[in-house]
C-alpha positions in Angstrom: 88.2 81.8 79.5 84.6 83.0 79.0 85.1 86.1 76.8 81.8 87.8 77.9 82.4 87.1 81.6 86.1 88.1 81.4 85.1 91.4 79.8 82.5 92.1 82.5 85.1 91.4 85.2 87.8 93.6 83.5 85.4 96.4 82.8 84.1 96.4 86.4 87.5 96.3 88.0 88.8 99.2 85.9 85.7 101.2 86.7 86.4 100.8 90.4 90.1 101.4 89.9 89.8 104.6 87.9 86.9 105.8 90.0 89.1 105.7 93.0 91.9 107.5 91.1 89.3 110.2 90.3 88.4 110.5 94.0 92.0 110.9 95.0 92.8 113.4 92.3 89.4 115.2 91.9 89.9 114.5 88.3 87.9 113.0 85.5 89.6 109.8 84.3 88.5 107.9 81.3 89.4 104.5 80.0 88.8 102.2 77.0 88.8 98.4 77.4 90.2 96.1 74.7 89.1 92.5 74.2 90.3 90.1 76.9 92.3 87.1 75.9 94.2 84.2 77.3 97.7 85.1 78.4 100.2 82.5 77.2 103.8 82.0 78.2 104.8 83.6 74.9 103.0 86.8 75.7 105.0 87.7 78.8 108.1 89.0 77.0 105.9 91.3 74.9 104.5 92.7 78.2 108.0 93.4 79.5 108.7 95.4 76.4 105.6 97.5 76.9 105.4 98.0 80.7 107.9 98.6 83.4 105.7 98.8 86.6 103.2 96.4 88.2 100.5 97.1 90.8 99.7 93.7 92.2 97.5 92.0 94.8 96.7 88.5 96.0 93.1 87.4 96.4 92.7 85.6 99.7 90.2 83.2 98.1 92.8 82.3 95.5 94.5 83.9 92.5 95.6 87.4 92.0 95.2 90.7 90.1 97.9 92.8 88.4 97.7 96.2 86.7 100.6 96.8 84.4 101.6 100.4 83.6 104.7 102.1 82.5 106.9 103.3 85.4 106.7 106.8 83.9 102.9 106.7 84.2 103.0 105.4 87.8 105.4 108.2 88.8 103.2 110.7 87.0 100.0 109.7 88.9 101.9 109.7 92.2 103.2 113.2 91.5 99.7 114.4 90.7 98.4 113.0 93.9 101.2 114.8 95.8 100.4 118.1 94.0 103.8 118.1 92.4 105.0 118.6 88.8 105.1 115.2 87.2 108.6 113.9 86.6 108.2 110.9 84.2 111.1 108.8 85.4 111.6 105.7 83.2 112.1 103.4 86.2 110.6 103.0 89.7 112.9 104.1 92.4 113.2 101.2 95.0 113.2 103.9 97.7 109.7 105.1 96.6 108.0 101.7 96.5 106.5 102.1 100.0 105.1 105.6 99.1 103.7 104.2 95.8 102.0 101.4 97.7 100.4 104.0 100.0 99.0 105.8 97.0 97.8 102.9 94.8 96.5 100.6 97.6 93.1 102.4 97.7 92.9 102.2 93.8 93.5 98.4 93.7 91.0 98.1 96.6 88.5 100.3 94.8 88.6 98.0 91.8 87.8 95.0 94.0 85.0 96.9 95.8 83.1 97.4 92.6 81.9 93.9 92.7 80.6 94.3 96.3 78.7 97.4 95.1 77.4 95.9 91.9 76.9 92.2 92.7 77.4 91.9 96.5 80.3 89.6 95.8 83.6 89.9 97.8 87.1 90.1 96.2 89.3 90.2 99.3 92.7 91.6 98.4 95.9 90.9 100.4 99.6 91.5 99.9 99.2 94.6 97.8 102.4 95.9 96.4 103.9 98.1 93.7 107.1 96.9 92.0 109.1 97.2 88.8 108.2 94.8 86.0 111.0 93.1 84.1 112.1 89.6 83.1 112.9 88.7 86.7 109.3 89.7 87.7 107.6 87.3 85.3 107.9 84.2 87.4 106.7 85.7 90.7 103.7 87.2 88.9 103.0 84.0 87.1 103.0 82.1 90.4 100.6 84.8 91.8 98.1 84.5 88.9 98.3 80.7 88.3 98.2 78.7 85.1 95.0 80.2 83.6 95.4 84.0 83.2 93.3 86.6 81.3 94.9 89.7 79.9 92.7 92.8 79.2 94.5 95.7 77.5 93.2 99.2 78.0 93.9 102.9 77.2 93.2 105.6 79.7 93.5 109.4 80.2 94.0 111.3 83.4 94.0 115.1 83.2 96.2 116.2 80.4 97.7 112.7 80.0 95.8 111.1 77.2 96.4 107.9 75.2 98.2 106.0 77.9 98.1 102.2 77.8 98.0 99.5 80.4 97.0 95.9 80.9 94.9 94.2 83.5 95.9 90.6 84.3 93.7 88.4 86.5 93.3 84.7 87.4 90.5 83.2 85.4 89.1 81.7 88.6 87.9 85.2 89.5 85.4 85.1 86.7 83.2 83.2 89.1 82.6 86.6 90.8 80.3 87.6 87.9 76.8 86.2 88.5 75.4 84.0 85.7 72.4 86.4 85.2 74.8 89.3 84.6 76.8 87.3 82.1 73.7 86.3 80.1 72.5 89.9 80.0 75.8 91.3 78.8 75.4 92.7 75.3 77.4 91.1 72.5 79.4 93.0 69.9 77.3 94.2 67.0 78.1 92.8 63.5 81.0 94.6 62.0 81.9 96.3 65.3 85.6 96.6 65.9 87.2 94.4 68.5 89.8 97.1 69.1 89.7 99.4 72.1 86.2 100.9 72.5 84.4 103.0 75.1 83.5 101.1 78.3 82.9 103.7 81.0 79.9 105.9 81.3 79.4 109.3 82.9 76.5 108.3 85.0 78.4 105.4 86.6 81.2 107.6 88.0 79.5 111.0 88.4 78.2 110.2 91.8 81.5 108.6 92.9 83.5 111.7 91.9 81.1 114.2 93.4 82.3 114.0 97.0 85.9 114.5 96.2 85.2 117.3 93.7 83.2 119.3 96.3 85.9 118.8 99.0 88.7 119.9 96.7 86.7 122.8 95.4 86.4 124.2 98.9 90.1 124.1 99.4 92.4 126.9 98.3 94.0 124.8 95.6 93.1 125.8 92.0 90.6 123.7 90.2 91.9 120.7 88.3 91.9 121.1 84.4 89.3 119.0 82.6 90.4 115.6 81.3 91.6 115.5 77.7 89.9 112.8 75.6 92.0 109.9 74.4 92.6 109.5 70.7 89.8 106.9 70.4 87.3 109.3 72.1 86.1 107.3 75.1 83.1 108.4 76.9 84.1 111.3 79.1 83.6 111.4 82.8 82.8 114.9 84.1 82.6 116.4 87.5 79.2 115.8 89.1 76.9 118.8 89.7 76.7 120.3 93.1 73.2 118.8 93.8 72.4 115.2 94.3 73.6 112.5 96.7 77.3 111.6 96.9 78.2 107.9 96.6 81.6 106.6 97.6 80.4 103.2 98.7 82.8 101.7 96.2 85.8 102.5 98.4 84.1 102.4 101.8 84.2 98.5 101.9 88.0 98.4 101.6 89.2 96.7 104.9 92.2 98.0 106.7 94.0 96.9 109.9 94.1 99.6 112.6 96.7 99.3 115.4 97.3 101.4 118.5 101.0 101.5 119.2 102.2 102.3 122.8 105.8 102.4 121.8 108.5 100.4 120.0 112.1 99.2 120.6 114.7 97.3 118.8 116.1 94.3 120.6 118.8 91.7 119.7 117.6 88.2 119.2 119.5 87.1 122.4 117.5 89.5 124.5 114.2 88.3 122.9 115.1 84.7 123.6 115.8 85.6 127.2 112.3 87.0 127.8 110.0 85.2 130.3 107.1 85.7 132.6 107.8 88.8 134.7 110.2 90.4 132.2 109.8 94.1 131.8 110.5 95.9 128.5 110.9 99.6 128.3 109.5 100.8 125.1 110.9 104.4 125.3 107.4 106.0 125.6 106.7 108.6 128.2 103.5 108.3 130.3 102.1 111.7 129.0 103.0 111.1 125.4 100.2 110.4 122.9 99.6 106.9 121.6 100.1 106.4 117.8 97.3 105.0 115.6 98.5 103.1 112.6 96.4 101.8 109.7 98.1 99.1 107.6 101.3 99.9 109.5 101.1 103.6 108.4 100.9 106.4 111.0 97.6 108.3 110.5 96.8 109.8 114.0 97.7 110.2 117.6 95.6 110.2 120.7 95.1 109.6 124.4 94.3 106.3 126.1 90.8 106.2 127.6 88.7 103.5 129.3 85.3 102.7 127.7 83.1 100.0 129.4 86.1 98.6 131.1 88.0 98.4 127.8 90.9 100.5 126.6 90.1 103.0 123.9 91.9 105.7 121.9 90.6 109.3 121.8 92.0 111.0 118.7 93.7 114.3 119.3 95.7 114.7 116.1 95.2 113.6 112.5 98.3 113.2 110.2 97.7 114.8 106.8 98.0 112.6 103.7 101.1 114.6 102.6 102.8 114.0 105.9 102.0 110.3 105.8 103.6 110.0 102.3 106.6 112.0 103.3 107.1 109.7 106.4 107.6 106.8 104.0 110.5 108.3 102.1 
């Protein structure tokens, strides 16, 4: 592990991750990054004692990324996103995992998009999931991350929730994302400076990212979100951007999703599927005048009518499903 490069990667990923959280909540998240270190086999049991939830993703070029949080904190963030009173359950409900994936997938993708914005380097994520973290989860996560793993502890604050802790785990092969010039230019710790958690996020870097969501939420009837409380170690605060100046949400615009137009669906026994052949007709239970469903990453987001554009089928959107309705549909 190259300590300087590992810290650049961890700092960049968390900036993108919490920047996206801020966009979703119209809040002002802060975080403090600790010193990255090699994760040994002996360190996994200690992580199980500290954290009970894992946000994970594979990297299609190899390796993986895992954000470890407590289940209570994951449930709290999800409740804030839904505009509900946080209920800090100590465990993740298996029935809520699909909903949690819907909420945290943009956050994980936002972390990866930081490197496209900063260095024009791709970190393509696949197989994003949210799951409980316990002894049984150690082996699957170990297989995802590989033999050489870096752990970067951090503290964070979202809204009134300050002093929360988490850990970022990533395959050391991902350090190659950081250009050599950036690694050489990275400042080293000053003599006598503590290696404990220290400020690693600046106001300027997230102000423009948070501006767009802040202005949209302010226009809504919902009350303004309270300012973020500073963590105990006083990280650099991230405040809402002023009304003037350009908005910049490029960090999340590069997240790639799969869009599918669904004409209909039907359940069939395996015997009927095996009996299909040329000329077979399948009734999908969809009326001719009913709208076609548009799904993104297998989640319903809109409906529309079929149109023909340049001798190709197209979909004209007639109805957009609200984020709240999309989440409720996953319950």
